[in-house]
C-alpha positions, 0 to 999 in steps of 0.5 A, spaced: 630 146 446 626 152 444 632 156 444 633 153 437 627 157 434 630 164 435 637 161 432 633 159 426 629 166 425 635 170 426 639 166 420 633 166 415 636 173 413 643 170 411 645 168 404 650 163 404 655 161 399 651 155 396 655 148 398 650 144 394 646 146 388 639 142 387 635 143 380 628 147 382 623 142 384 619 139 378 613 135 379 610 132 385 607 125 385 603 121 389 606 118 396 606 111 396 606 108 403 605 100 401 606 095 407 605 089 404 605 082 408 610 078 405 611 070 406 618 067 408 621 067 402 620 075 402 615 075 396 608 078 397 604 073 400 597 072 396 594 068 402 595 072 408 590 072 413 587 079 411 581 079 416 576 085 415 579 091 419 576 091 426 573 098 428 575 098 435 570 103 437 565 098 436 568 093 441 566 094 449 572 090 451 578 087 447 584 083 450 591 082 446 592 076 452 586 072 450 588 073 442 595 070 443 598 077 442 601 078 448 607 075 452 608 074 459 610 079 465 617 080 466 621 082 472 625 089 471 629 088 478 634 090 480 634 096 475 630 102 473 629 099 466 622 099 465 623 103 459 626 098 455 621 093 458 615 096 456 618 097 449 620 090 448 613 088 450 610 092 445 614 090 440 613 083 442 606 084 441 606 087 434 610 081 432 605 076 435 600 079 431 604 080 424 606 073 425 599 070 426 597 074 419 603 070 416 601 064 419 593 064 417 591 064 424 590 071 425 582 071 424 581 066 430 585 069 435 583 076 433 576 073 435 578 071 441 581 078 443 575 081 441 569 077 444 572 075 451 568 077 457 574 077 462 582 078 460 586 072 460 592 073 465 597 067 465 599 061 460 601 067 455 604 067 448 612 067 449 613 065 442 618 071 441 622 074 447 626 080 446 632 082 450 631 088 455 638 088 457 640 089 450 636 095 449 638 098 456 645 097 455 647 098 448 642 105 449 648 107 453 654 106 449 657 110 443 657 107 436 663 104 434 666 103 427 663 096 426 656 099 428 656 106 425 662 107 420 664 114 419 659 116 425 663 112 430 663 116 437 655 118 436 650 116 441 649 116 449 654 115 454 653 115 462 656 121 465 659 116 470 661 109 468 664 107 475 657 108 478 654 101 478 647 104 479 647 107 472 649 101 468 642 099 465 638 105 469 635 111 466 632 112 459 626 114 455 622 112 449 625 116 445 632 113 446 630 106 444 626 109 438 632 112 435 636 105 436 630 101 433 629 106 427 637 104 425 635 097 426 639 096 432 639 093 439 633 088 437 636 081 439 633 075 442 633 074 450 637 068 449 643 072 446 643 077 451 639 074 457 637 079 463 642 077 468 649 079 470 655 076 466 658 070 470 651 068 473 649 061 475 644 058 478 645 058 486 648 065 486 645 071 488 639 072 484 640 077 478 634 080 480 636 082 488 638 089 490 640 092 496 634 092 500 634 084 499 641 084 503 645 083 496 646 087 490 646 084 483 647 091 480 654 091 483 656 085 478 658 086 470 652 087 466 656 089 460 655 087 453 659 086 447 658 092 442 658 087 436 651 085 438 648 092 436 647 090 429 646 082 430 638 082 429 636 075 430 629 076 432 627 075 424 623 082 424 625 089 424 621 095 426 619 099 420 614 104 423 614 107 430 607 110 431 607 116 437 600 117 439 597 123 442 596 122 450 589 122 453 592 126 458 593 133 455 599 136 459 602 143 458 609 145 460 609 151 465 616 155 464 614 159 470 616 154 475 618 148 470 613 144 471 608 140 467 601 141 468 594 137 467 589 141 463 584 136 460 582 129 457 582 127 450 577 122 448 580 122 441 586 119 444 583 114 447 580 112 441 586 112 437 590 107 442 584 102 442 585 102 434 592 101 435 591 095 440 587 092 434 591 094 428 598 094 431 599 091 438 600 093 445 602 100 446 607 102 451 606 108 455 609 112 461 605 114 467 606 116 474 606 110 478 607 108 486 614 107 485 619 106 479 621 099 482 617 094 485 621 094 492 616 099 494 610 096 491 605 098 496 606 105 498 602 109 493 596 113 495 593 113 488 592 105 487 587 101 490 590 094 492 583 091 493 582 092 485 589 093 483 587 099 479 590 106 479 587 113 478 591 119 479 588 126 478 594 130 480 595 137 477 602 137 477 605 131 473 612 127 474 612 121 470 617 115 473 615 109 470 613 105 464 608 099 462 604 096 456 597 097 455 594 090 452 587 091 452 581 095 455 574 095 458 569 100 457 565 098 463 570 097 468 566 101 474 569 107 476 567 105 483 573 100 483 578 106 484 574 109 490 580 106 494 585 112 491 586 118 494 583 122 488 577 118 488 573 115 483 574 118 476 569 121 472 566 115 468 567 108 467 573 105 463 580 102 464 586 100 460 589 093 462 596 094 463 602 089 463 607 091 469 614 089 469 614 087 476 614 080 476 608 075 477 607 069 482 608 064 476 615 068 474 618 068 481 616 060 482 619 059 475 626 062 477 626 058 484 625 065 488 618 064 490 620 067 497 622 073 494 615 074 490 612 081 491 605 078 490 603 084 485 597 085 480 590 082 479 589 075 482 589 070 477 586 063 480 589 066 487 596 068 484 598 075 483 599 076 475 603 082 474 597 086 471 593 092 473 587 096 471 589 104 469 583 109 468 582 112 462 582 118 465 588 118 469 592 124 469 599 122 468 598 117 462 604 120 457 608 118 451 603 112 448 607 109 442 606 102 438 611 099 433 609 096 426 614 090 424 616 087 418 620 080 417 627 081 416 626 077 409 622 083 406 627 088 409 631 092 404 638 090 402 642 096 405 640 102 409 644 109 408 644 113 415 648 118 419 643 119 424 644 114 430 643 119 435 636 120 432 631 123 436 634 121 443 635 128 445 628 131 443 621 132 445 620 135 438 625 139 434 624 147 434 620 150 428 619 156 425 615 160 420 619 159 413 620 153 408 626 150 411 629 144 407 634 139 410 638 134 405 643 128 406 648 126 401 649 119 400 654 115 396 652 108 393 657 103 395 654 099 389 649 099 383 643 099 387 635 101 387 633 106 392 626 103 394 624 107 400 626 113 404 625 115 412 622 121 415 620 123 422 614 127 424 612 130 431 605 131 431 598 129 428 597 130 420 604 133 418 606 133 411 613 131 409 615 133 402 621 129 399 626 130 393 631 125 391 636 127 386 642 123 383 648 127 382 653 127 377 659 122 377 665 126 380 671 127 375 678 129 378 678 136 380 671 137 378 665 140 383 659 135 384 654 141 385 648 139 381 643 134 381 637 131 377 631 130 380 629 123 380 623 123 385 618 127 389 612 127 393 608 130 399 606 125 404 601 126 410 602 122 416 596 121 421 600 120 427 607 122 429 613 118 429 618 114 424 616 113 417 618 108 412 616 111 405 616 107 399 617 110 393 612 110 387 618 108 382 625 106 385 631 110 383 637 107 380 644 109 382 651 107 380 657 104 384 660 110 387 655 115 385 652 120 390 645 121 391 641 126 395 635 125 399 632 132 401 626 133 406 621 139 408 617 137 414 611 142 415 610 143 422 603 142 425 604 145 432 597 147 434 600 154 436 598 161 433 604 159 428 602 159 421 602 151 420 602 152 412 609 155 412 612 152 419 618 147 418 622 143 423 629 143 424 629 136 423 636 135 425 640 131 431 641 135 437 646 134 443 647 139 449 654 141 450 653 141 458 648 137 463 642 141 465 641 144 472 637 142 477 636 137 483 635 130 478 642 128 477 644 127 469 646 120 468 647 120 460 649 125 455 649 125 448 654 126 442 653 127 435 658 126 430 657 129 423 662 129 417 663 134 411 659 133 405 653 129 409 648 134 411 646 141 408 640 146 410 636 150 406 633 157 409 633 160 402 631 157 395 637 155 392 641 157 397 644 151 401 649 151 407 653 145 410 652 143 417 659 145 419 657 152 417 651 152 421 654 150 427 660 155 426 655 160 425 651 158 431 657 158 435 659 165 434 652 167 436 654 164 443 661 167 443 664 161 441 661 157 447 655 154 444 650 150 449 648 145 443 651 142 437 646 140 431 648 133 428 645 130 421 638 130 418 633 125 420 633 122 414 635 115 411 635 111 404 633 104 403 636 100 397 636 094 394 641 090 390 640 090 382 643 085 377 647 090 374 651 090 381 653 083 379 660 082 376 657 076 372 652 080 368 654 083 362 651 089 359 651 092 352 648 099 349 644 097 343 643 103 338 636 102 335 635 106 328 629 108 325 
């Protein structure tokens, strides 16, 4: 990834022929980021239960389970699909919170969450159940024309489709975040149940693996790609909040390892506030195993208290779970049975695992298969556990803001279906870099919102929206009129939906450009005031070397006229020109290829797009 940094420093001195010329920056306006709650009709609700915001730091404990804001424990067997389960659980929690606000029941539930002395671990709220299978399967399938139009062929694919062990395994949060940002892969469990095709009661259990004498992974778990855009959940993810991790880590290139270097108390506070404001938070960590089959072999887990504290110095994450609460008073002595000993202070997260519960196995008719994993709840294993605030392996905390689909914009223009799947973060360099996507309006519409991606806390996104003149035969379309601009500062990294102060009108067939500069706040010696990200998609051409097999590879698809890059003021190069130049620097054998800009445009229909409406130009004389 860092190789791209040198590429940009080398290319900064180039002056390429302008492929697309925009007018100079005019005025900079304020950044409107309103996210109003809406009622079922899509209008703003005046009677939504908007209780006073709660300061999470004032609470000693807080449990989403007690507030009816968490769903029950699920079972990821027979796949290593913990990443899909953790994110599905977090989104479910966010929906439950948002729905309670719409229903007017939020205040009473939130009071239960913040005043409970102990966590509720059973009889949880399953009013929403998101399909983990849809997330895990579709994340490994390339887009087709029906799902992505001219970007068909973009996405991730399994390197060996014949290998049944990779069908739903192998993934990370970035992959799912990219998919949810496109408003894909969010389905109800009933539409894509977590079981193989052809499963019937009495057949080999869908959760069986090789250790049980049967292996359900050998069955067909495929899904029709047409499901990708079928959102029957009633909600969509509008913003993705990537939080800082309490465990601060650093990559050591000398031995290609990740090292723990300290604890960030502020990150703990931010996760708490996200639990209160948004819902459950998905995290990665180094667990006893990535699958429940080997459930009691770890040295960093106390099975008497069902509590984990891992003080490893070299970190390798292998599992994903969901934080659903906390207890500041949870005693450090409860971790004394771990190899790492007691953490430096009290305090623990209540975490929801994906390894089933006694109640779930009983409901499946497989009580004899139960792993009996998790905190005891009336003598039954619950599937929950405690995780010390100070565990060295906590990484990638993420929460998801949601909105009802009734409030969604009518249309979404996007080219970036791969998104950030291959990124921890894009390379940055010291200069002012802008990227832009050019879209063509399918009908007369109002551009209401755009999106942006940031990668660290408190980063600034500057955007400019240009309307381009209608094309005439033989006439170049290379000048634009500035219609909107703003600077937006985002407290947290992630995917952001930015509502415009004033919508921009575009006519059917008209092109419009959305240009962004994302100022990098890398925390290094780089001058943050001048550093910019290369916020483009990225796919590596060859699998990385190493002992860990590569199960998926990425593929970008970009077409002429979609994305442009500006290195020098008023000088633009096409994405194709940039990739050609990069290929030349690598003697025609590039190790990576860049895709479209990470920018989307969200529009609403207007009555002017209705053929039944007639409009006349009336000239008024003084």
